[in-house]
N, C-alpha and C positions, 0 to 999 in steps of 0.2 A: 432487097435490103431491108433489114429490120428497123423499125422505128424505136424500139425499146433498147435501152442501153444501161450500162453500169460502169462507173469509173471508181477505182479504189486507189487511194494514195496513203502511204505511211510515212511518218516523219518521227525520228527520235528527237526528244526534247531533253534539255539539261535541267530544266526547272522541275519542281515537284509536280507529279502527275495529278495529285489530289487538288492542288491549287489551280491547275489548268481546268480540271473538271468543274470545280466550284464556279469559276468565272463563266464557263459555258452554260451551266445549269442554273445558277442562282444569282449571278452578278453580270449578266450580259451587258448591262448599261455601262459597266467599267470599260468595255471595249471602245466606247466613244472617246475616252481619254487615252487609252492604250494605243489605238490606231485610228486617229481621227481622219486620216487621209482615206481610209477604207470604210469606216462605219461612222456615220454622223449621228444616228439616233436609234434607240431601242425603247419601245414602249410595250407594256403589258396591256392587252386589250380585254382579256377574259381570264379568269382563274388566278392562281397564284404561281409565282415563279417556281420552276422545278416540279410541276405537277402535270400528269397526263391530262390532256384536254385544254391546257392553258394556251392562249393565243398571244403571239408577240408580233409586233409590227416593226420592221427594220427600214431605215434609210441608209443606203450604202452606195459606194462608187465601184462600178464594175466596167472594165474596158473604157475608162475615162468618162463614163456617163453616170449621172445620179439616178439611182433606181430605188424602188420600194419593193418590199415583200411582206406578206402576212403569212405566218406559219402557225400550225397547231402541233403540239407535242403529242405523238401517238404512242410512243413506247419509252419506258425508262427502266433501266436495270442498274440500280445504285451499286450493287456488288461488282458488276463488270464495268462500272463507270461508262455506261452507254446510253445515248439518247437518240431517238429517231423522230425526225420532224417532217411534216408534209407542208409544202407551200400550197396555200389555198387562194391567194390573190397576189397580184403584183406583176411587175415587168417580165419576169422569167416565164410566166404562164402565157405570154404572147407567143412564145416559141415552143413550149412544151405542154402537152396534154396533162402530164403529171410530173411532179418533181419531188423526190424525197432526199433527205440529207441525214446521214447517220454519222455520229461522232462517237468513237470508242477510245478510251484511254486505258492502256495496260501499264501497270506499275509493278516493276520487279526490281527490288533493291535500288540501284542507281540508274537503272534503265527504264525510261518512260517512253512508250510508243503511242503516238496519236494516229488513229486510222480514220480517214474521211471516206465515206461511201456516198456516191451520188447515184441514184436510180431514177430513171426518167423515161418518158415516152415523147419523142419529137412529134410535132404537128404534121411535118412532112419531111421528105428526104433531103430537102435543101437546108434544113436546120442543122447547124454543126453540133457535134458532141460538145458538152460544156467544159472543155479543157481549160478555158480561161477562168471559168468560175472555180474550178478546182485549184488553179494557181492562186486565186484570191483566198481561198480557204487555207492553203499552205502558208501564204504570206501572213495571214492573221495569226496562225499558229506561231510563226516565228516572232511576231510582234509581242504576243502574250508571253512567250518564252523569255524574250529580252527584258520585258517589264519585270518578270519575277526574278531574273538573275541579278538585276541592278541592286 
């Protein structure tokens, strides 16, 4: 059994894809107000928001537990509205040797598609695939969508 894995999930959103991307890239602290039951705090520790190499620290709730994560932005493609982040510290790394999160927003007329990609390596065969973390990502997407539709 392989310890490496990849989960991909897509969700259509009714709000503006550019506005969604802007929150993910440049205004992640807004998520504390948009979905406070899921994200309690976002701080920038190094660099500037929306730049490669910038480091963000998150406090969030996952599976009913308060957790923390420190991530570094490794890749940005503004034209494709894509960002790839690597977790470098935090609770998730108790279970995973490596954990990457990619968010891609496709905007075509009225259709806006958000794709979440989780790439990871589990520490052992007993660690589950991060399906519940993917659910958290999808639920955050729905909260951001609802915020923009209001």
